[in-house]
C-alpha positions as CSV (number, residue, x, y, z in Angstrom):
1,M,-14.8,-14.1,-20.5
2,N,-17.0,-11.3,-19.3
3,V,-14.9,-8.3,-18.4
4,E,-16.2,-6.0,-15.7
5,R,-16.4,-2.3,-16.3
6,K,-15.4,-0.5,-13.2
7,K,-16.8,2.8,-12.0
8,Y,-15.3,6.0,-10.5
9,C,-16.2,7.2,-7.0
10,V,-17.3,10.7,-6.2
11,N,-18.9,11.6,-2.8
12,G,-19.1,8.1,-1.8
13,E,-21.1,7.0,-4.8
14,W,-19.9,4.7,-7.6
15,L,-20.8,6.2,-10.9
16,E,-20.6,5.1,-14.5
17,S,-18.4,7.4,-16.6
18,K,-19.7,9.2,-19.7
19,T,-16.4,8.5,-21.4
20,Q,-16.1,6.5,-24.6
21,T,-12.6,5.3,-23.6
22,Y,-12.0,2.4,-21.2
23,M,-8.5,1.1,-20.3
24,P,-7.8,-2.7,-19.8
25,V,-6.6,-4.2,-16.5
26,T,-4.8,-7.6,-17.0
27,D,-4.0,-10.6,-14.8
28,S,-0.3,-10.4,-15.3
29,S,0.2,-14.1,-14.8
30,T,-2.2,-15.1,-17.5
31,G,-2.2,-12.2,-19.8
32,E,-6.0,-12.1,-19.7
33,V,-8.0,-8.8,-19.4
34,I,-9.9,-9.1,-16.2
35,A,-11.4,-5.5,-15.9
36,E,-11.7,-2.2,-17.6
37,V,-11.6,1.3,-16.0
38,P,-12.9,4.5,-17.4
39,C,-10.7,7.3,-18.8
40,C,-12.8,9.8,-16.8
41,T,-13.7,13.1,-18.4
42,K,-12.8,16.6,-17.4
43,D,-16.1,17.1,-15.8
44,E,-15.9,14.0,-13.8
45,V,-12.5,14.9,-12.4
46,E,-13.8,18.3,-11.4
47,S,-16.8,16.7,-9.7
48,A,-14.4,14.7,-7.6
49,I,-12.6,17.9,-6.6
50,A,-16.0,19.6,-5.8
51,A,-17.1,16.6,-3.7
52,A,-13.8,16.8,-1.7
53,Q,-14.2,20.5,-1.2
54,S,-17.8,20.1,0.0
55,A,-16.8,17.4,2.5
56,F,-13.9,19.3,3.9
57,P,-15.7,21.7,6.4
58,Q,-17.6,18.9,8.1
59,W,-14.6,16.5,8.1
60,S,-12.1,19.0,9.4
61,A,-14.4,20.2,12.1
62,L,-14.4,16.7,13.8
63,S,-12.1,16.5,16.8
64,L,-8.8,14.9,16.5
65,S,-10.0,12.1,18.9
66,Q,-13.0,11.4,16.7
67,R,-10.9,11.2,13.5
68,T,-8.3,9.0,15.3
69,Q,-11.0,6.6,16.5
70,M,-12.1,6.2,12.9
71,M,-8.5,5.4,11.9
72,F,-8.2,2.7,14.6
73,K,-11.3,1.1,13.2
74,W,-10.1,1.5,9.7
75,R,-6.8,-0.2,10.5
76,N,-8.6,-3.2,11.8
77,I,-10.8,-3.4,8.7
78,L,-7.8,-3.5,6.5
79,L,-6.3,-6.4,8.6
80,E,-9.6,-8.3,8.4
81,H,-9.4,-8.1,4.5
82,L,-5.7,-8.7,4.3
83,E,-5.8,-11.9,2.3
84,E,-8.6,-10.7,0.0
85,L,-6.5,-7.7,-0.9
86,T,-3.4,-9.6,-1.1
87,L,-4.7,-11.9,-3.9
88,L,-6.2,-8.9,-5.7
89,C,-2.8,-7.1,-5.7
90,A,-1.0,-10.3,-6.9
91,K,-3.3,-10.8,-9.8
92,E,-3.3,-7.3,-11.2
93,L,0.4,-6.5,-10.6
94,G,2.3,-9.8,-10.6
95,K,3.8,-9.7,-7.2
96,N,4.1,-13.1,-5.5
97,L,1.8,-13.6,-2.5
98,A,4.3,-12.7,0.1
99,E,5.2,-9.5,-1.7
100,A,1.6,-8.6,-2.3
101,R,0.8,-9.2,1.4
102,G,3.7,-6.9,2.2
103,D,2.1,-4.2,-0.1
104,V,-1.1,-4.3,1.9
105,L,0.8,-4.4,5.3
106,K,2.8,-1.4,4.2
107,A,-0.6,0.4,3.7
108,I,-1.6,-0.6,7.3
109,E,1.5,0.7,8.9
110,P,1.0,4.4,7.9
111,T,-2.6,4.0,9.1
112,E,-1.2,3.0,12.5
113,H,1.1,6.0,12.4
114,A,-2.0,8.3,11.6
115,C,-3.6,7.0,14.8
116,S,-0.9,9.0,16.7
117,L,-2.0,12.4,15.1
118,P,-3.3,14.0,18.2
119,T,0.2,13.9,19.5
120,L,2.0,14.5,16.3
121,M,-0.1,17.6,15.4
122,Q,0.7,19.3,18.6
123,G,2.0,22.8,18.1
124,D,4.3,25.0,20.2
125,A,3.5,27.6,22.8
126,S,5.3,30.2,24.9
127,L,4.0,32.3,27.8
128,Q,5.2,35.8,28.2
129,V,6.9,36.2,24.8
130,T,6.8,39.9,25.8
131,T,5.1,41.2,28.9
132,G,1.4,40.2,28.9
133,F,1.6,38.4,25.5
134,D,1.4,34.7,24.8
135,T,2.1,33.0,21.5
136,S,1.0,29.5,20.2
137,T,1.4,27.7,16.9
138,Y,-1.2,25.1,15.7
139,R,-1.1,22.6,12.8
140,M,-4.2,23.1,10.6
141,P,-5.4,21.0,7.6
142,L,-5.0,22.4,4.1
143,G,-8.3,21.4,2.4
144,V,-8.4,19.2,-0.7
145,V,-5.2,17.2,-1.5
146,A,-4.6,15.0,-4.5
147,G,-2.6,11.8,-5.0
148,I,-1.4,10.6,-8.4
149,V,-0.6,6.9,-8.1
150,P,1.8,4.7,-10.0
151,F,1.2,1.0,-10.9
152,N,3.8,-0.7,-8.7
153,F,2.3,-0.5,-5.2
154,P,-1.5,-0.6,-5.6
155,A,-2.2,-0.6,-1.9
156,M,0.7,0.9,-0.1
157,I,1.1,4.2,-2.2
158,P,-2.5,5.4,-2.4
159,W,-3.7,3.9,0.9
160,G,-0.4,4.2,2.9
161,W,1.5,7.2,1.6
162,M,-1.4,9.4,0.5
163,V,-4.6,8.8,2.4
164,P,-4.0,8.1,6.1
165,L,-2.0,11.2,7.3
166,A,-3.9,13.4,5.0
167,I,-7.4,12.5,6.3
168,A,-6.3,12.0,9.9
169,A,-5.1,15.7,9.8
170,G,-8.5,16.7,8.5
171,N,-8.0,17.0,4.8
172,T,-10.1,15.4,2.1
173,V,-8.6,13.5,-0.9
174,V,-8.9,13.0,-4.7
175,L,-7.0,9.9,-5.9
176,K,-5.9,9.4,-9.5
177,A,-5.5,5.7,-9.4
178,S,-3.2,3.8,-11.7
179,S,-5.1,2.7,-14.8
180,A,-2.9,-0.4,-15.0
181,T,-3.4,-1.6,-11.4
182,P,-6.5,0.1,-10.1
183,L,-8.4,-2.9,-8.6
184,T,-6.8,-3.0,-5.2
185,A,-7.2,0.8,-4.6
186,I,-10.9,0.6,-5.8
187,R,-11.7,-2.3,-3.5
188,I,-10.1,-0.6,-0.5
189,L,-12.2,2.5,-1.2
190,E,-15.3,0.3,-1.3
191,L,-14.4,-1.0,2.2
192,F,-13.7,2.6,3.3
193,Y,-17.3,3.6,2.8
194,E,-19.1,0.2,3.3
195,K,-17.4,-0.7,6.6
196,G,-15.3,2.3,7.6
197,G,-18.3,4.5,8.1
198,F,-16.4,7.6,6.7
199,P,-18.4,10.6,5.7
200,K,-19.1,10.8,1.9
201,G,-16.5,12.7,0.0
202,V,-13.6,12.3,2.3
203,V,-11.8,10.2,-0.4
204,N,-12.7,10.3,-4.0
205,L,-11.2,8.2,-6.9
206,V,-10.9,8.6,-10.6
207,T,-9.0,6.9,-13.4
208,C,-8.0,9.0,-16.4
209,S,-5.2,10.1,-18.7
210,R,-2.5,12.6,-18.1
211,K,-4.7,15.2,-19.8
212,E,-7.5,15.0,-17.3
213,A,-5.1,14.5,-14.4
214,D,-3.5,17.9,-15.1
215,I,-6.8,19.4,-13.7
216,L,-5.6,18.3,-10.2
217,L,-2.4,20.5,-10.8
218,T,-4.2,23.7,-11.9
219,D,-7.6,23.7,-10.0
220,S,-7.3,26.3,-7.2
221,R,-9.4,24.1,-4.8
222,V,-6.5,21.5,-4.7
223,K,-3.9,22.7,-2.2
224,A,-1.3,19.9,-2.3
225,V,-0.2,17.1,-4.7
226,T,1.6,13.9,-3.9
227,F,3.0,12.1,-7.0
228,V,5.0,8.9,-7.5
229,G,6.3,8.0,-11.0
230,T,9.0,8.8,-13.5
231,T,11.4,11.7,-13.1
232,N,10.5,13.4,-16.3
233,V,6.7,13.4,-15.4
234,G,7.7,14.3,-11.8
235,K,9.5,17.4,-12.8
236,Q,6.6,18.5,-15.0
237,I,4.1,17.9,-12.2
238,Y,6.3,19.7,-9.7
239,S,6.6,22.7,-12.0
240,M,3.0,22.9,-13.0
241,A,1.6,22.4,-9.5
242,A,4.0,24.8,-7.8
243,E,3.2,27.4,-10.5
244,N,-0.4,27.1,-9.4
245,G,0.5,27.6,-5.8
246,K,0.4,24.1,-4.5
247,R,2.6,22.1,-2.3
248,V,4.2,19.1,-4.1
249,Q,5.9,15.9,-3.1
250,A,7.2,14.1,-6.3
251,Q,8.8,10.8,-5.6
252,C,10.5,9.8,-8.8
253,E,12.9,7.3,-10.4
254,A,15.9,5.6,-8.7
255,K,19.0,3.7,-9.7
256,N,20.0,2.4,-6.3
257,H,23.5,1.1,-5.8
258,A,25.0,-1.4,-3.3
259,L,28.7,-1.3,-2.5
260,V,30.0,-4.8,-1.6
261,L,33.4,-4.7,0.1
262,E,35.8,-7.7,0.2
263,D,35.1,-8.2,4.0
264,A,31.4,-8.6,3.5
265,E,29.8,-11.8,4.7
266,L,29.1,-13.1,1.1
267,E,26.2,-15.6,1.7
268,S,24.0,-13.2,3.7
269,T,25.0,-10.3,1.3
270,V,23.8,-12.3,-1.8
271,R,20.6,-13.4,-0.1
272,A,19.8,-9.7,0.7
273,I,20.6,-8.6,-2.8
274,I,18.5,-11.3,-4.4
275,N,15.5,-10.3,-2.2
276,S,16.0,-6.6,-3.0
277,T,16.8,-6.9,-6.7
278,Y,14.3,-9.5,-7.8
279,G,11.6,-8.9,-5.2
280,C,8.5,-7.5,-6.8
281,A,10.2,-8.4,-10.2
282,G,12.4,-5.4,-9.6
283,M,9.4,-3.1,-10.0
284,R,10.0,-0.9,-7.0
285,C,12.0,2.3,-6.5
286,M,13.9,0.7,-3.5
287,A,15.3,-2.2,-5.6
288,L,19.0,-2.7,-5.8
289,P,19.6,-3.0,-9.6
290,V,23.3,-2.0,-9.4
291,I,25.9,-3.8,-7.3
292,V,29.3,-2.2,-7.0
293,V,31.7,-5.0,-6.0
294,Q,35.3,-4.7,-4.9
295,E,37.4,-6.5,-7.6
296,S,39.1,-8.9,-5.3
297,I,35.8,-10.8,-4.7
298,A,33.9,-9.9,-7.9
299,D,34.2,-13.3,-9.5
300,Q,33.2,-15.1,-6.4
301,F,30.3,-12.8,-5.8
302,T,28.9,-13.0,-9.4
303,A,29.1,-16.9,-9.4
304,L,27.2,-17.1,-6.1
305,L,24.6,-14.5,-7.2
306,K,24.0,-16.5,-10.5
307,K,23.6,-19.7,-8.5
308,K,21.0,-18.2,-6.2
309,A,19.2,-16.6,-9.0
310,L,18.9,-19.8,-10.9
311,D,17.3,-21.4,-7.8
312,M,14.4,-18.9,-7.9
313,K,11.1,-20.3,-9.1
314,V,9.5,-18.1,-11.7
315,G,5.8,-18.6,-11.9
316,C,2.2,-17.4,-11.4
317,A,2.0,-14.6,-8.8
318,Y,-0.8,-16.3,-6.8
319,D,1.0,-19.7,-6.7
320,A,2.4,-20.0,-3.1
321,K,5.6,-21.6,-4.4
322,T,6.5,-18.7,-6.6
323,D,9.6,-16.7,-5.9
324,L,9.4,-14.3,-8.9
325,G,6.2,-13.4,-10.5
326,P,5.5,-11.7,-13.8
327,V,5.9,-8.0,-14.6
328,V,2.9,-5.8,-14.9
329,S,2.1,-5.8,-18.6
330,A,3.2,-7.0,-22.0
331,E,4.4,-3.4,-22.8
332,H,6.5,-3.4,-19.7
333,K,8.0,-6.8,-20.5
334,T,9.0,-5.5,-23.9
335,K,10.6,-2.5,-22.4
336,I,12.7,-4.6,-20.0
337,C,13.7,-7.0,-22.8
338,N,14.7,-4.0,-24.9
339,W,17.0,-2.8,-22.0
340,I,18.6,-6.3,-21.9
341,K,19.3,-6.2,-25.6
342,K,20.8,-2.6,-25.1
343,G,23.1,-3.9,-22.4
344,V,24.4,-6.6,-24.8
345,D,24.9,-4.1,-27.5
346,E,26.7,-1.8,-25.1
347,G,29.2,-4.5,-24.4
348,A,28.3,-5.6,-20.9
349,E,28.7,-9.3,-20.2
350,L,25.4,-11.1,-20.0
351,V,25.9,-13.7,-17.3
352,L,22.2,-14.8,-17.0
353,D,19.5,-14.0,-19.5
354,G,15.8,-14.0,-18.4
355,R,14.2,-13.0,-21.6
356,N,13.0,-16.5,-22.8
357,V,11.3,-17.7,-19.6
358,V,8.1,-19.7,-20.2
359,V,5.9,-20.8,-17.3
360,E,4.0,-24.0,-18.1
361,G,0.2,-23.3,-18.0
362,Y,0.8,-19.6,-18.1
363,E,2.4,-19.1,-21.5
364,K,0.7,-15.8,-22.1
365,G,1.8,-14.2,-18.8
366,F,4.4,-11.4,-18.7
367,Y,7.4,-13.2,-17.4
368,V,11.0,-12.0,-17.3
369,G,13.5,-14.2,-15.4
370,P,16.5,-13.1,-13.3
371,T,19.0,-11.4,-15.5
372,I,22.6,-10.5,-14.6
373,F,25.1,-8.3,-16.3
374,D,28.8,-8.2,-15.3
375,H,31.5,-5.6,-16.3
376,V,29.1,-2.8,-16.6
377,K,31.2,0.3,-17.4
378,P,30.6,4.0,-16.8
379,G,28.8,5.6,-19.6
380,M,26.6,2.5,-20.4
381,D,23.0,3.6,-20.3
382,I,21.9,0.2,-18.8
383,G,24.0,1.1,-15.7
384,E,22.7,4.6,-15.3
385,R,19.0,4.6,-16.0
386,E,16.1,2.9,-14.3
387,I,15.0,-0.3,-15.9
388,F,12.3,-1.3,-13.4
389,G,12.7,-5.0,-13.9
390,P,14.6,-8.1,-12.5
391,V,17.9,-7.1,-13.9
392,T,21.1,-7.0,-11.9
393,L,24.1,-4.9,-13.1
394,I,27.6,-5.5,-11.6
395,K,30.2,-2.7,-11.7
396,R,33.7,-3.6,-10.5
397,V,35.8,-1.1,-8.4
398,R,39.3,-1.3,-6.8
399,D,38.3,0.0,-3.3
400,F,35.9,2.0,-1.2
401,E,36.9,5.4,-2.6
402,E,36.3,4.3,-6.2
403,G,33.0,2.8,-5.2
404,I,31.6,5.8,-3.4
405,T,32.7,8.1,-6.1
406,L,31.0,6.0,-8.8
407,M,27.8,5.7,-6.8
408,N,27.6,9.4,-6.1
409,A,28.1,10.2,-9.8
410,N,24.6,8.8,-10.6
411,P,21.9,11.5,-10.9
412,Y,19.4,9.5,-8.8
413,A,19.8,9.1,-5.0
414,N,16.8,7.3,-3.5
415,G,18.6,4.7,-1.6
416,S,22.1,3.3,-1.2
417,V,23.6,0.3,0.6
418,I,26.9,-0.9,1.8
419,F,27.8,-4.5,2.8
420,T,30.9,-4.6,5.0
421,Q,32.0,-5.6,8.5
422,S,34.1,-2.5,8.8
423,G,32.6,0.0,11.2
424,Y,34.9,2.7,9.7
425,Y,33.7,2.2,6.1
426,A,30.2,1.9,7.2
427,R,30.3,5.2,9.0
428,E,32.2,6.8,6.0
429,F,29.5,5.5,3.7
430,E,26.7,6.7,5.9
431,I,28.1,10.3,6.0
432,R,29.2,10.5,2.3
433,T,26.6,8.7,0.2
434,D,24.1,10.9,-1.6
435,G,21.4,8.3,-1.0
436,G,18.4,9.5,1.0
437,M,17.7,6.1,2.5
438,V,20.9,4.2,3.6
439,G,21.3,0.6,4.4
440,I,24.3,-0.9,6.4
441,N,24.1,-4.6,5.5
442,V,20.3,-4.0,4.8
443,G,19.2,-4.8,1.2
444,I,16.0,-2.7,1.3
445,P,16.6,0.3,3.6
446,V,12.9,1.5,3.5
447,P,12.2,3.1,6.9
448,S,9.0,2.4,8.8
449,A,6.2,4.9,8.4
450,Y,7.4,6.8,11.5
451,F,10.3,8.1,9.4
452,P,10.2,9.9,6.0
453,F,10.8,8.1,2.6
454,S,13.6,10.5,1.9
455,G,15.0,10.3,-1.7
456,N,17.4,12.9,-3.0
457,K,18.7,14.5,-6.2
458,D,16.6,13.5,-9.3
459,S,14.7,11.0,-7.1
460,F,12.6,13.6,-5.3
461,F,11.3,17.1,-6.0
462,G,9.8,19.0,-3.1
463,D,10.6,20.1,0.5
464,L,8.8,17.6,2.6
465,H,8.9,13.9,2.1
466,V,6.1,11.4,2.4
467,L,5.5,9.8,5.9
468,G,7.1,10.5,9.2
469,K,7.0,14.0,10.6
470,D,7.6,15.3,7.1
471,G,4.3,13.8,6.0
472,I,2.4,15.5,8.8
473,R,3.9,18.9,8.0
474,F,3.1,18.5,4.3
475,Y,-0.6,17.9,5.0
476,T,-0.9,20.8,7.5
477,R,-0.2,24.4,7.7
478,A,1.0,26.5,10.6
479,K,-1.3,29.0,12.3
480,T,0.4,31.2,14.9
481,V,-1.8,33.0,17.5
482,T,-0.6,35.9,19.7
483,R,-2.9,36.7,22.7
484,H,-3.1,39.5,25.2
485,W,-5.8,40.0,27.9
486,Y,-6.5,43.3,29.6
487,D,-6.7,43.7,33.3
488,E,-10.3,44.9,33.7
489,T,-10.0,45.2,37.5
490,A,-7.0,47.4,37.5
491,K,-8.4,49.3,34.5
492,K,-4.8,49.4,33.2
493,G,-4.7,49.9,29.4
494,T,-1.9,48.7,27.2
495,E,-3.2,50.0,23.9
496,E,0.2,51.5,23.1
497,F,1.5,47.9,22.8
498,D,-0.9,47.1,19.9
499,T,1.2,48.7,17.3
500,W,4.6,47.8,15.6
501,E,6.1,50.8,17.3
502,G,4.8,49.7,20.7
503,T,6.3,46.3,20.2
504,V,9.7,47.8,19.4
505,E,9.4,50.0,22.4
506,R,8.7,47.0,24.7
507,I,11.8,45.2,23.2
């Protein structure tokens, strides 16, 4: 099979890297290598920054209405290519077709949000803050911003979380695409220039190792960094970028918990948990890997969960009948299987084992079937750390108080969910949970792009989250202007007010 070598993009041009190192991209369903991407050199990463810096003055000088019109057009282009991008995402990552389509649609939604920037970037103003003086605050673009992309959402994270608000606000972008799943992001950038008509250099893309990516954290031309990935790396990126004077959004790991009380409607609850836990093969930071179940219904819940999990069709990502596709790579499959073994070694009860799944005709694909552990106890690593796979962990509790205490003891707080028909407990949960995104009888409490993706604790480092109004503030800076005009007709001077002492005197 002829494997295509991909290029990197600087100033709207696709360039062949001078590197000697190329990284394989696989079809997760077949295990075959379908492309290679370059480990770009230091000079190539720096050239991407330089191109973004050079494009910034012209791009930021366009009016808000001009940039907004381009975003409207761009949104329609993405919709026109929805099915093409869906298939590409499914192949390189392993999401089934519905989930891959959702990945692309979740890139389009923030683009629609970005079309509202003329309103959302409005500042504040006051007349007569003191006699004859008016003050206004504007939102201004930062300059060059960088995005460091994970493997699990090849469309949504770079082209939803990182690009639309940034460029609509007048910034230019350098994306460090995932080396494991870069093809969707690359294809979208091809469309960006071929059909979107954007000026060269507004968005630039490289693939590289951590060593070269560190340049984005230290180069003075980069003003802000958005990162999505593991907590250990996120902490390092936050520290290094902040030390070099940059704004940082670091969206990190999660170990989301759901609390299922005895009054929950069990059928709909299990359906929501199946969708959340096994959707995207568990490779998303808003999955529900831990289910905290009230003891009185735990046996019934576990039996129903196992039954529904066994009904899932594990198969090729781009087979329309597939419910659960493969995981992203052989290495990731091994990691998940090692976690399952660790759970057994720690003494959790293995109710359903997905390690030995074989898909006929796709024997070399990276498949892990639905896996369920019951009686997961405090202190077991499997119940506390992120696995990022289709593994469900059941923890049993006596009541609401024990459940909320157990959940809040976890160091991660991306999302949390409660299933109950009690308004009282739902409200208590909403107030007391540490989770940044909260679901009440909702399995995946991801907000729309008009609200921030708001993780807490070790799931997020920074001050302003991605998307929503937070995202707009992150990609802009405040400029406050105070004005005073002299009355030339009256020849009345107010020079004494132009000093700090004069201001105090007026007050």
